[in-house]
C-alpha positions as CSV (number, residue, x, y, z in Angstrom):
1,X,101.3,107.6,41.0
2,X,100.0,110.6,42.7
3,X,97.7,112.1,40.5
4,X,98.3,116.1,39.7
5,X,94.7,117.1,40.8
6,X,95.4,115.6,43.8
7,X,99.2,117.5,44.6
8,X,97.4,120.7,43.1
9,X,94.7,120.3,46.1
10,X,97.0,119.5,49.0
11,X,100.0,122.0,47.6
12,X,97.1,124.7,47.8
13,X,96.1,123.6,51.4
14,X,99.4,123.1,53.1
15,X,100.7,125.3,55.4
16,X,104.0,125.9,57.1
17,X,103.4,122.9,59.9
18,X,102.7,120.5,57.4
19,X,106.4,120.4,56.0
20,X,106.3,117.0,56.1
21,X,103.6,115.8,54.1
22,X,104.9,118.6,51.0
23,X,108.5,117.1,51.4
24,X,106.6,113.6,50.3
25,X,104.9,115.5,47.2
26,X,108.8,117.1,46.4
27,X,110.6,113.6,47.0
28,X,108.0,112.2,44.5
29,X,108.6,114.9,41.7
30,X,112.5,115.2,42.2
31,X,112.4,111.2,41.7
32,X,110.6,111.6,38.2
33,X,112.8,114.2,37.0
34,X,115.5,112.6,37.8
35,X,114.8,108.9,36.8
36,X,113.5,110.8,33.3
37,X,110.0,109.9,33.7
38,X,109.3,113.7,33.5
39,X,111.6,115.0,30.6
40,X,111.7,118.8,30.7
41,X,113.8,121.6,28.6
42,X,117.0,122.6,29.8
43,X,116.7,126.0,31.4
44,X,113.5,124.3,33.6
45,X,116.4,121.5,34.5
46,X,118.8,123.8,35.8
47,X,116.0,125.9,38.0
48,X,114.8,122.6,39.6
49,X,118.4,121.5,40.2
50,X,119.5,124.6,41.8
51,X,116.3,124.1,44.3
52,X,117.9,120.7,45.0
53,X,120.8,122.1,45.7
54,X,119.6,124.4,48.1
55,X,117.8,121.7,49.6
56,X,120.6,119.6,50.0
57,X,123.4,121.8,50.4
58,X,121.7,124.7,52.2
59,X,123.7,128.1,52.7
60,X,126.2,128.9,49.7
61,X,130.0,128.4,50.4
62,X,132.3,130.1,47.9
63,X,134.9,127.9,49.3
64,X,133.4,124.5,49.4
65,X,131.0,125.0,46.2
66,X,133.0,125.5,43.5
67,X,132.7,124.5,39.5
68,X,134.7,121.2,40.1
69,X,132.9,120.4,43.2
70,X,129.4,120.9,41.3
71,X,130.9,118.8,38.2
72,X,131.4,116.0,40.1
73,X,128.3,115.9,41.6
74,X,126.0,116.8,38.4
75,X,124.2,113.1,38.4
76,X,123.0,113.6,41.9
77,X,120.9,116.7,40.3
78,X,120.1,116.2,36.7
79,X,118.8,113.6,34.7
80,X,121.2,111.3,32.6
81,X,120.4,113.0,29.3
82,X,120.7,116.3,30.4
83,X,124.4,115.9,31.6
84,X,126.0,116.2,28.5
85,X,124.3,119.5,27.5
86,X,125.3,120.7,31.0
87,X,129.1,119.2,31.9
88,X,132.0,120.8,30.6
89,X,134.6,119.1,29.1
90,X,138.3,119.6,30.0
91,X,141.6,118.3,29.3
92,X,144.6,118.1,31.8
93,X,142.5,120.1,34.5
94,X,141.3,123.2,32.0
95,X,138.1,123.3,30.7
96,X,138.0,123.4,26.8
97,X,136.9,127.2,25.7
98,X,134.5,125.6,23.0
99,X,132.9,122.8,25.3
100,X,131.7,125.2,28.5
101,X,129.1,123.9,30.0
102,X,126.3,125.2,32.5
103,X,127.8,125.2,35.4
104,X,128.7,128.4,36.1
105,X,125.2,129.3,35.4
106,X,123.8,126.6,37.8
107,X,126.1,127.9,40.5
108,X,124.4,131.4,40.0
109,X,120.9,129.5,40.4
110,X,121.7,127.9,43.2
111,X,123.3,131.1,45.2
112,X,120.3,132.9,44.4
113,X,118.2,130.4,46.5
114,X,120.5,129.3,49.2
115,X,119.2,131.6,51.5
116,X,115.2,130.0,51.4
117,X,113.4,127.9,53.6
118,X,112.7,124.4,53.0
119,X,109.1,125.2,52.6
120,X,109.7,127.8,50.3
121,X,112.0,125.4,48.4
122,X,109.7,122.3,48.0
123,X,106.9,124.8,46.8
124,X,108.9,126.5,44.1
125,X,110.0,122.9,43.2
126,X,106.7,121.5,43.0
127,X,105.4,124.5,41.1
128,X,107.9,123.9,38.5
129,X,107.0,120.7,38.0
130,X,103.6,121.5,37.7
131,X,104.2,122.8,33.8
132,X,105.3,119.7,32.7
133,X,103.1,118.0,30.5
134,X,104.2,114.5,32.3
135,X,104.5,115.2,35.8
136,X,101.3,113.6,37.9
137,X,101.0,111.3,34.8
138,X,100.4,107.7,34.3
139,X,103.5,106.2,32.1
140,X,103.1,103.4,29.2
141,X,105.4,102.0,27.0
142,X,104.7,101.8,23.6
143,X,106.6,102.0,20.1
144,X,105.8,104.6,17.3
145,X,106.8,104.5,13.7
146,X,109.5,106.8,12.6
147,X,110.4,108.5,9.6
148,X,113.8,108.1,8.0
149,X,115.6,109.5,4.9
150,X,118.4,106.6,5.0
151,X,116.2,103.6,5.3
152,X,112.7,102.4,5.8
153,X,110.3,103.8,8.2
154,X,111.4,102.0,11.6
155,X,109.7,101.1,15.0
156,X,111.3,103.8,18.2
157,X,110.6,102.9,21.6
158,X,108.6,105.7,23.1
159,X,107.1,106.7,26.8
160,X,103.4,108.1,26.7
161,X,102.1,109.9,29.7
162,X,98.3,110.8,29.6
163,X,97.5,113.2,32.2
164,X,94.0,115.1,33.1
165,X,94.2,117.1,30.2
166,X,97.2,116.3,27.9
167,X,98.8,113.0,25.9
168,X,102.8,113.6,25.8
169,X,105.2,110.8,23.7
170,X,108.9,111.2,24.2
171,X,111.8,108.6,23.0
172,X,112.3,106.1,25.7
173,X,116.0,106.0,25.6
174,X,118.9,108.1,24.6
175,X,118.2,111.5,25.0
176,X,114.5,111.3,25.8
177,X,114.0,113.8,23.3
178,X,110.1,115.0,23.3
179,X,108.0,114.0,20.4
180,X,104.8,115.6,20.6
181,X,102.4,116.8,23.1
182,X,98.4,116.9,22.3
183,X,95.7,118.6,24.7
184,X,92.9,115.8,25.0
185,X,89.9,117.9,24.6
186,X,91.6,118.3,20.6
187,X,92.5,114.5,20.7
188,X,90.1,111.6,19.2
189,X,91.1,108.0,20.4
190,X,90.3,104.7,19.2
191,X,91.6,101.4,20.5
192,X,91.9,98.4,17.8
193,X,92.8,94.9,19.9
194,X,90.9,92.8,17.3
195,X,92.4,90.9,14.9
196,X,96.0,91.1,16.7
197,X,97.3,88.4,14.5
198,X,97.9,91.6,11.5
199,X,100.1,93.5,13.6
200,X,103.7,93.1,14.4
201,X,104.8,91.8,17.3
202,X,100.8,91.0,18.0
203,X,100.7,94.3,19.7
204,X,97.1,96.2,20.1
205,X,96.9,99.7,18.9
206,X,95.8,103.2,20.1
207,X,94.9,105.7,17.6
208,X,95.1,109.3,18.1
209,X,93.6,111.6,15.7
210,X,94.0,115.4,16.3
211,X,94.7,118.7,13.9
212,X,98.1,119.2,13.1
213,X,98.0,123.1,14.6
214,X,95.4,123.3,17.3
215,X,92.5,125.5,16.9
216,X,93.5,125.3,13.3
217,X,91.2,124.2,10.1
218,X,94.3,122.8,8.6
219,X,95.6,118.9,7.9
220,X,95.0,116.3,10.7
221,X,96.9,113.8,11.9
222,X,96.3,110.0,12.7
223,X,98.9,108.6,14.8
224,X,99.4,104.8,15.8
225,X,101.1,104.0,18.9
226,X,101.6,100.0,19.3
227,X,101.5,98.9,22.8
228,X,100.5,96.0,24.6
229,X,99.3,98.4,27.4
230,X,96.9,100.0,24.8
231,X,93.5,98.7,26.6
232,X,95.0,100.5,29.7
233,X,95.6,103.5,27.9
234,X,92.1,103.7,26.4
235,X,90.3,103.1,29.6
236,X,92.4,106.2,31.5
237,X,91.6,108.4,28.2
238,X,88.0,107.7,28.6
239,X,87.9,108.5,32.2
240,X,89.7,111.9,32.0
241,X,87.5,112.7,29.2
242,X,84.5,112.2,31.3
243,X,85.8,113.9,34.1
244,X,86.8,117.1,31.7
245,X,83.0,117.1,30.6
246,X,81.8,117.3,34.2
247,X,84.7,120.2,34.9
248,X,84.4,123.8,33.6
249,X,85.5,124.7,30.4
250,X,87.2,127.6,31.2
251,X,88.8,125.8,34.0
252,X,90.3,123.2,31.6
253,X,91.4,125.2,29.1
254,X,93.4,127.5,31.4
255,X,95.4,123.9,32.8
256,X,95.8,122.3,29.2
257,X,97.5,126.0,28.0
258,X,100.1,125.6,30.8
259,X,100.9,121.8,29.9
260,X,101.8,123.0,26.6
261,X,105.4,123.4,26.8
262,X,107.2,121.9,24.1
263,X,107.9,121.8,20.6
264,X,106.2,118.9,18.7
265,X,108.1,117.2,16.3
266,X,105.3,115.7,13.9
267,X,107.9,115.9,10.6
268,X,109.9,113.0,12.1
269,X,106.8,110.8,12.8
270,X,105.0,108.3,10.6
271,X,101.9,109.8,10.6
272,X,98.7,109.6,8.3
273,X,98.1,113.5,7.3
274,X,95.0,113.9,5.7
275,X,92.1,117.0,5.1
276,X,89.0,114.7,4.6
277,X,87.8,111.2,5.0
278,X,88.5,110.3,1.2
279,X,92.4,111.6,1.8
280,X,92.4,109.7,5.0
281,X,90.9,106.3,3.2
282,X,93.4,106.7,0.7
283,X,96.7,107.2,2.8
284,X,96.1,104.8,5.5
285,X,97.6,101.4,5.5
286,X,95.8,98.7,4.8
287,X,95.9,96.8,8.0
288,X,94.5,99.5,10.1
289,X,91.7,100.6,7.3
290,X,88.9,98.0,7.6
291,X,89.2,98.0,11.5
292,X,89.4,101.9,11.5
293,X,86.2,101.8,9.5
294,X,84.2,99.4,12.0
295,X,85.4,101.6,15.0
296,X,84.3,104.9,13.1
297,X,81.2,103.4,11.4
298,X,82.1,106.1,8.7
299,X,80.2,106.0,5.1
300,X,80.5,107.8,2.1
301,X,77.5,110.0,3.0
302,X,79.2,113.5,2.9
303,X,77.4,114.3,6.1
304,X,79.4,112.1,7.7
305,X,83.0,113.3,6.2
306,X,84.1,115.9,8.9
307,X,85.8,115.0,12.2
C-alpha cells in the first residue's frame, strides 16, 4: 500500500525528469480504479478513463477512435461495476435510443486531452484520484448489517477503507455502491474481541460512533463492522488518530473536506440511532450492550451522558 501522505509529497516534488517515478504512481492509481478497490462516481470515472486513453492511445484519430472501437475496449478503461451504465445497448448494429450510453462523451473527453504530454496526463490522473476517500487507503474485508423491507436484517459483505482522515465503506460485490464515509476526526471507535462465541461466525466487531450529520447536534449512529481483521483496523485507526493530533488542525480539516464526495446511505444500514446514552442503552442489541459498557465505562451519572 502506498500511503496517500507519501504520494502527495512525492507528486509535489516531482519534476519532468522524474517521469518514470510519476508513471509508477499512475500505474498504482490505475490498478486501484480498475480493480474496484477505489470506487468513484460516474463523472470522475469517465474523466479518469479519458486520461488513460490519452496515455495509451496518444493522439486522437477520427478514423481509428470511433464509438464502435471504444465500445469494444471499455473493459480496459473502466471498472466492471461502471460498464453497464456507460455502454450503449445495440440490436443488429443499431443503438437502441433509450439505452444510449456515454461513449460519445468519453470520446469528447479523450479528444480534449489527447495532445497533453504524458507527464501532464499522469499528474492529472493522480490529482483526480486524490479526491477519492479510498485512494491510498488500506482496504479491509468486513460484514455490515443492512435493513430490508421484505425480510429480516441481513449481513452484507463490504470493503472498509481507512485513510489518514476518513473511513469509507462500500459493497464488496455487484455494483460496489458506496454506503458511507465519515471523517476520522468526527468518529469514535471501539474493538470488541472478547466473548467471540456471542458473535455470529465468531467475528470480532469494530464499533463506529459518529453524528448522522457532521457538525450537527442531531442524532448519532452506532454502526457495527464484523470482521476477522477488526484488530488490524483498530490499530490503524489509532495510528492515524495519533498522527492527526500531532498535525495542524487546519490542515486536517482541509484534507477531510476534500475527501467527502459521496452521499451517505444511512437509511439502508442497520445502525443504532440515538440522542443520549439512555436511548442508546435501550436500543443497542443485548449481545453488544455488556461489552460496549465495559469498553466505555459509562455510568448513569448525568455527567457521563454526553459523547
